[in-house]
DRENMARKE-655392 format. One record per residue (C-alpha): residue in one letter; x, z, y; residue number from 1. Coordinates in pm, 1 decimal. Layout:
BEGIN
("a"; (X; Z; Y); NUM);
...
//
This chain:
BEGIN
("m"; (-10795.3; 358.0; 11302.3); 1);
("r"; (-10775.2; -10.4; 11392.8); 2);
("s"; (-10539.2; -85.7; 11103.1); 3);
("r"; (-10768.2; 98.9; 10862.9); 4);
("r"; (-11068.0; -101.7; 10986.2); 5);
("a"; (-10872.2; -426.3; 10936.6); 6);
("f"; (-10777.8; -314.5; 10586.4); 7);
("v"; (-11143.0; -244.9; 10501.1); 8);
("v"; (-11244.2; -587.0; 10635.1); 9);
("r"; (-10976.4; -761.5; 10425.9); 10);
("v"; (-11083.0; -574.8; 10113.3); 11);
("a"; (-11448.6; -658.2; 10179.3); 12);
("l"; (-11366.0; -1025.5; 10222.1); 13);
("l"; (-11160.6; -1030.0; 9902.4); 14);
("l"; (-11442.0; -858.3; 9712.9); 15);
("a"; (-11691.4; -1108.9; 9849.9); 16);
("v"; (-11472.3; -1398.6; 9736.7); 17);
("l"; (-11434.8; -1236.1; 9393.3); 18);
("v"; (-11810.8; -1196.6; 9361.9); 19);
("v"; (-11865.4; -1560.9; 9454.3); 20);
("v"; (-11605.6; -1672.8; 9198.3); 21);
("l"; (-11757.2; -1454.9; 8925.1); 22);
("v"; (-12109.6; -1577.2; 8999.6); 23);
("y"; (-11993.8; -1940.0; 8993.7); 24);
("a"; (-11802.8; -1885.5; 8667.9); 25);
("a"; (-12101.3; -1716.3; 8506.0); 26);
("h"; (-12331.8; -1996.9; 8616.0); 27);
("d"; (-12090.0; -2260.8; 8485.3); 28);
("v"; (-12057.1; -2089.4; 8146.9); 29);
("y"; (-12434.0; -2052.0; 8119.8); 30);
("s"; (-12502.0; -2413.5; 8216.4); 31);
("r"; (-12243.9; -2543.2; 7965.6); 32);
("r"; (-12393.5; -2336.4; 7686.6); 33);
("a"; (-12742.6; -2445.1; 7785.7); 34);
("r"; (-12649.3; -2804.7; 7704.4); 35);
("n"; (-12647.6; -2714.7; 7335.9); 36);
("a"; (-13013.3; -2614.0; 7341.6); 37);
("w"; (-13102.5; -2987.7; 7346.5); 38);
("r"; (-13421.3; -2930.7; 7539.0); 39);
("r"; (-13337.9; -3226.1; 7760.2); 40);
("t"; (-13128.8; -3541.3; 7756.2); 41);
("l"; (-12773.6; -3484.2; 7878.4); 42);
("d"; (-12648.3; -3714.5; 8152.3); 43);
("v"; (-12297.4; -3841.0; 8079.7); 44);
("a"; (-12069.8; -4050.7; 8299.4); 45);
("f"; (-11899.2; -4299.3; 8066.7); 46);
("v"; (-11590.2; -4423.5; 8250.9); 47);
("l"; (-11397.6; -4727.2; 8125.0); 48);
("v"; (-11029.3; -4715.0; 8221.2); 49);
("v"; (-10811.2; -5016.4; 8145.4); 50);
("e"; (-10437.9; -5063.2; 8106.7); 51);
("p"; (-10277.2; -5402.3; 8188.0); 52);
("g"; (-10323.5; -5668.4; 7921.8); 53);
("v"; (-10657.5; -5553.3; 7781.9); 54);
("d"; (-10888.8; -5840.3; 7684.4); 55);
("a"; (-11157.3; -5855.7; 7956.3); 56);
("r"; (-11409.8; -6008.5; 7715.4); 57);
("a"; (-11362.7; -5719.4; 7474.1); 58);
("v"; (-11417.0; -5474.9; 7761.3); 59);
("d"; (-11739.3; -5657.2; 7852.5); 60);
("d"; (-11851.4; -5638.3; 7489.1); 61);
("l"; (-11778.4; -5266.6; 7480.8); 62);
("r"; (-11970.4; -5208.7; 7801.2); 63);
("r"; (-12270.7; -5387.5; 7653.2); 64);
("r"; (-12247.2; -5173.7; 7339.6); 65);
("v"; (-12262.9; -4837.2; 7518.7); 66);
("p"; (-12645.9; -4822.8; 7493.3); 67);
("d"; (-12610.3; -4888.1; 7119.1); 68);
("l"; (-12390.1; -4579.9; 7091.8); 69);
("a"; (-12658.4; -4375.2; 7269.3); 70);
("e"; (-12916.5; -4511.9; 7026.4); 71);
("r"; (-12702.5; -4432.0; 6721.9); 72);
("l"; (-12652.4; -4072.8; 6836.4); 73);
("a"; (-13026.8; -4042.4; 6901.4); 74);
("v"; (-13096.4; -4151.4; 6543.9); 75);
("e"; (-12854.8; -3887.7; 6415.3); 76);
("l"; (-13011.0; -3606.1; 6620.2); 77);
("a"; (-13357.4; -3708.6; 6499.9); 78);
("r"; (-13246.6; -3646.7; 6140.8); 79);
("y"; (-13199.0; -3278.9; 6224.6); 80);
("r"; (-13453.9; -3228.5; 6503.0); 81);
("p"; (-13723.9; -3496.5; 6495.9); 82);
("d"; (-13898.4; -3359.1; 6805.6); 83);
("a"; (-13586.4; -3332.6; 7023.0); 84);
("p"; (-13534.8; -3564.8; 7321.1); 85);
("r"; (-13264.7; -3829.2; 7305.5); 86);
("p"; (-12932.3; -3645.0; 7322.5); 87);
("f"; (-12748.0; -3861.7; 7576.7); 88);
("a"; (-12809.0; -4093.7; 7867.2); 89);
("f"; (-12487.6; -4278.8; 7952.8); 90);
("t"; (-12413.0; -4415.8; 8297.9); 91);
("t"; (-12124.2; -4659.4; 8260.7); 92);
("y"; (-11858.0; -4697.4; 8528.6); 93);
("g"; (-11568.9; -4941.4; 8546.3); 94);
("p"; (-11365.1; -5095.6; 8412.5); 95);
("t"; (-11117.5; -4937.7; 8653.7); 96);
("p"; (-10738.1; -4976.9; 8624.4); 97);
("l"; (-10536.7; -4670.8; 8530.4); 98);
("a"; (-10337.8; -4558.2; 8836.5); 99);
("v"; (-10257.3; -4190.6; 8779.9); 100);
("p"; (-10080.0; -4104.6; 8450.6); 101);
("l"; (-10288.2; -3938.6; 8182.6); 102);
("p"; (-10245.7; -3561.7; 8169.8); 103);
("v"; (-10041.5; -3425.0; 7880.7); 104);
("p"; (-10145.0; -3084.8; 7736.1); 105);
("g"; (-9876.0; -2814.2; 7739.4); 106);
("d"; (-9794.5; -2545.4; 7483.5); 107);
("d"; (-9703.3; -2256.0; 7716.3); 108);
("l"; (-9857.4; -2104.6; 8028.5); 109);
("a"; (-9662.4; -2330.7; 8262.3); 110);
("g"; (-9761.7; -2635.3; 8058.0); 111);
("t"; (-10126.8; -2527.2; 8060.0); 112);
("l"; (-10126.9; -2485.3; 8437.7); 113);
("r"; (-9951.7; -2818.5; 8483.7); 114);
("y"; (-10206.4; -2985.9; 8255.2); 115);
("a"; (-10495.7; -2839.1; 8455.1); 116);
("w"; (-10345.4; -2976.1; 8777.0); 117);
("d"; (-10269.0; -3317.1; 8624.1); 118);
("l"; (-10620.5; -3335.0; 8478.9); 119);
("h"; (-10765.6; -3263.9; 8822.0); 120);
("r"; (-10549.0; -3537.4; 8976.3); 121);
("f"; (-10650.3; -3786.6; 8707.2); 122);
("t"; (-11024.2; -3719.9; 8725.0); 123);
("s"; (-11027.8; -3705.1; 9107.4); 124);
("d"; (-10846.3; -4038.3; 9129.3); 125);
("m"; (-11071.5; -4206.8; 8872.7); 126);
("d"; (-11391.8; -4065.9; 9018.0); 127);
("g"; (-11297.1; -4175.8; 9366.2); 128);
("r"; (-11205.0; -4531.3; 9271.0); 129);
("a"; (-11494.9; -4575.8; 9026.1); 130);
("g"; (-11751.8; -4426.9; 9266.0); 131);
("i"; (-11858.9; -4140.0; 9039.7); 132);
("p"; (-12064.5; -3866.7; 9210.1); 133);
("a"; (-11909.4; -3519.8; 9216.8); 134);
("r"; (-12229.6; -3365.7; 9078.6); 135);
("g"; (-12518.0; -3467.9; 8858.3); 136);
("f"; (-12352.0; -3513.7; 8519.2); 137);
("d"; (-12341.8; -3273.4; 8227.0); 138);
("a"; (-12013.1; -3428.2; 8112.8); 139);
("r"; (-11771.2; -3702.6; 8213.2); 140);
("l"; (-11614.6; -3913.7; 7941.6); 141);
("y"; (-11309.6; -4128.6; 8021.0); 142);
("l"; (-11225.6; -4399.3; 7767.9); 143);
("v"; (-10875.4; -4534.9; 7831.3); 144);
("l"; (-10830.0; -4880.1; 7677.9); 145);
("d"; (-10493.9; -5027.2; 7578.8); 146);
("p"; (-10407.2; -5372.3; 7443.0); 147);
("p"; (-10333.7; -5382.4; 7066.5); 148);
("s"; (-9986.3; -5278.4; 6956.3); 149);
("e"; (-9801.9; -5185.3; 6639.4); 150);
("r"; (-9863.9; -4817.7; 6714.0); 151);
("a"; (-10244.0; -4850.0; 6671.3); 152);
("v"; (-10309.7; -4573.3; 6924.1); 153);
("v"; (-10626.2; -4366.6; 6879.7); 154);
("e"; (-10617.8; -4024.8; 7043.0); 155);
("g"; (-10801.9; -3781.4; 7263.9); 156);
("m"; (-10750.5; -3472.5; 7475.4); 157);
("s"; (-11081.8; -3301.1; 7532.0); 158);
("e"; (-11143.6; -2929.5; 7573.7); 159);
("e"; (-11395.8; -2784.0; 7332.0); 160);
("g"; (-11696.7; -2671.2; 7532.3); 161);
("g"; (-11568.7; -2826.9; 7855.4); 162);
("r"; (-11709.7; -3092.3; 8084.0); 163);
("v"; (-11436.4; -3356.7; 8066.5); 164);
("g"; (-11352.3; -3570.3; 7765.5); 165);
("i"; (-11064.4; -3818.4; 7750.7); 166);
("a"; (-11031.8; -4071.0; 7469.2); 167);
("r"; (-10769.5; -4341.1; 7425.4); 168);
("a"; (-10798.0; -4645.2; 7200.6); 169);
("e"; (-10653.5; -4990.2; 7160.3); 170);
("l"; (-10909.6; -5261.7; 7217.8); 171);
("d"; (-10960.6; -5617.1; 7104.6); 172);
("s"; (-11265.2; -5816.0; 6996.3); 173);
("g"; (-11261.7; -5651.8; 6652.7); 174);
("s"; (-11228.4; -5288.1; 6757.4); 175);
("v"; (-11511.1; -5241.3; 7008.7); 176);
("d"; (-11719.1; -5015.4; 6784.7); 177);
("l"; (-11414.1; -4817.0; 6675.6); 178);
("a"; (-11331.2; -4744.9; 7041.4); 179);
("l"; (-11687.5; -4623.6; 7095.9); 180);
("f"; (-11658.9; -4405.6; 6785.4); 181);
("v"; (-11344.1; -4244.9; 6932.9); 182);
("a"; (-11524.2; -4185.1; 7262.5); 183);
("a"; (-11819.4; -4020.9; 7085.1); 184);
("h"; (-11575.9; -3797.4; 6896.2); 185);
("e"; (-11426.8; -3672.1; 7222.6); 186);
("l"; (-11769.9; -3625.1; 7378.4); 187);
("c"; (-11865.7; -3397.7; 7090.0); 188);
("h"; (-11556.1; -3187.7; 7160.0); 189);
("t"; (-11694.2; -3112.7; 7506.7); 190);
("l"; (-12005.2; -2976.3; 7336.4); 191);
("g"; (-11822.7; -2742.1; 7101.8); 192);
("a"; (-11754.2; -2955.8; 6794.6); 193);
("s"; (-11415.4; -2918.0; 6626.2); 194);
("d"; (-11201.0; -3165.9; 6435.7); 195);
("h"; (-11288.1; -3201.6; 6067.3); 196);
("y"; (-10971.7; -3368.2; 5943.4); 197);
("g"; (-10650.2; -3214.9; 5818.3); 198);
("p"; (-10284.5; -3252.2; 5921.1); 199);
("d"; (-10262.9; -3565.1; 5705.9); 200);
("g"; (-10549.5; -3723.1; 5900.0); 201);
("r"; (-10784.5; -3724.1; 5601.4); 202);
("a"; (-11134.3; -3581.4; 5619.6); 203);
("l"; (-11171.1; -3217.4; 5522.8); 204);
("v"; (-11402.6; -3145.1; 5232.6); 205);
("p"; (-11682.4; -3062.1; 5281.8); 206);
("s"; (-11688.3; -3032.3; 5663.3); 207);
("g"; (-11545.6; -3381.0; 5724.2); 208);
("l"; (-11802.6; -3555.0; 5507.6); 209);
("a"; (-12119.2; -3703.0; 5650.4); 210);
("e"; (-12293.3; -3648.3; 5316.5); 211);
("p"; (-12122.4; -3353.8; 5144.1); 212);
("d"; (-12399.2; -3338.8; 4880.4); 213);
("r"; (-12376.2; -3705.6; 4789.7); 214);
("v"; (-12362.2; -3775.7; 4413.6); 215);
("p"; (-12119.7; -3914.8; 4328.7); 216);
("l"; (-11928.0; -3778.5; 4626.8); 217);
("y"; (-11729.4; -4099.6; 4678.5); 218);
("p"; (-11741.1; -4345.6; 4832.9); 219);
("q"; (-11906.7; -4196.4; 5138.6); 220);
("a"; (-12146.3; -4435.2; 5309.8); 221);
("f"; (-12066.4; -4304.7; 5659.5); 222);
("a"; (-11776.7; -4178.3; 5869.0); 223);
("e"; (-11837.0; -3825.0; 5998.1); 224);
("i"; (-11805.7; -3824.0; 6376.7); 225);
("m"; (-11550.6; -3541.9; 6387.6); 226);
("a"; (-11340.6; -3691.2; 6107.8); 227);
("r"; (-11136.9; -4003.9; 6159.5); 228);
("n"; (-11238.5; -4231.1; 5874.6); 229);
("r"; (-11489.9; -4305.7; 5602.2); 230);
("p"; (-11368.4; -4154.1; 5272.2); 231);
("l"; (-11367.9; -4404.9; 4986.7); 232);
("s"; (-11215.2; -4165.0; 4736.1); 233);
("a"; (-11037.2; -3829.4; 4734.8); 234);
("t"; (-10717.6; -4003.1; 4851.4); 235);
("n"; (-10829.8; -4324.1; 5022.1); 236);
("e"; (-11010.1; -4371.3; 5353.0); 237);
("a"; (-11106.5; -4660.8; 5578.8); 238);
("r"; (-11156.2; -4671.5; 5953.0); 239);
("p"; (-11515.9; -4730.0; 6059.7); 240);
("e"; (-11579.6; -5085.2; 6171.4); 241);
("s"; (-11934.3; -5050.5; 6302.2); 242);
("l"; (-12146.6; -4793.2; 6481.9); 243);
("a"; (-12379.4; -4819.4; 6184.7); 244);
("e"; (-12117.3; -4617.5; 5992.8); 245);
("l"; (-12120.9; -4328.0; 6241.6); 246);
("a"; (-12292.2; -4012.2; 6122.8); 247);
("v"; (-12310.1; -3646.8; 6222.0); 248);
("g"; (-12254.7; -3430.0; 5916.6); 249);
("p"; (-12403.1; -3082.9; 5860.3); 250);
("s"; (-12095.6; -2892.9; 5982.5); 251);
("t"; (-12079.0; -3081.6; 6312.1); 252);
("a"; (-12455.3; -3056.8; 6355.7); 253);
("r"; (-12427.8; -2677.6; 6341.3); 254);
("e"; (-12143.5; -2674.3; 6592.7); 255);
("l"; (-12340.5; -2892.1; 6832.9); 256);
("g"; (-12653.0; -2679.1; 6798.6); 257);
("w"; (-12849.5; -2953.5; 6624.7); 258);
("s"; (-12913.7; -2731.5; 6324.9); 259);
("r"; (-12868.0; -2371.5; 6214.6); 260);
//
């Protein structure tokens, strides 16, 4: 009788834990989806992470330009929903040196689990050293800045529909706006937007064009946020040099919930 009672207690405790986990998961999924209703401004922690050798003046310039990125994205949302609130309010943290290696996504189950653990280690370390609150943000965006090299690194590793975005870019005085463009790209991934460029890196047509109905189609006046470059012709593209070139095309606007 005693062993049966202990068994029932263990089962009840396990069921209670399961219920708590399911309720938390359901709440998290609902709250993430609710972001795309755009009934309020989303609060985003914008975390600057620096590798050794990065120009401190360029980092200062980038930090000063973060509000300009918020303004540019507000202008783009207003094109689709004039009555909507500003989409993002950025709180900038850092610059903070990179101490824990960046997580590397895996292809199999073991790699996926390892990535989840490494991502937790990375974000916990950064949040602790940068003084980022555990709660209160709709998303956290980590922009890892490297000094210029021959590789011209521009990459990201953000989960579509998640809460954490990681972007990596090389930074000097001439690439501040490009680094912000890369960060905005990764932020949009966390809100459900997908890449709109092909295996060759060129913008997909029409989804990777900011103005797919433009006549003539080329050159495009803007770089679509989920594509990498501004198409000049069917075979030639240029990297954006200014936030003024950033635009949210119709395909991305639908994915973000800005339009139907």
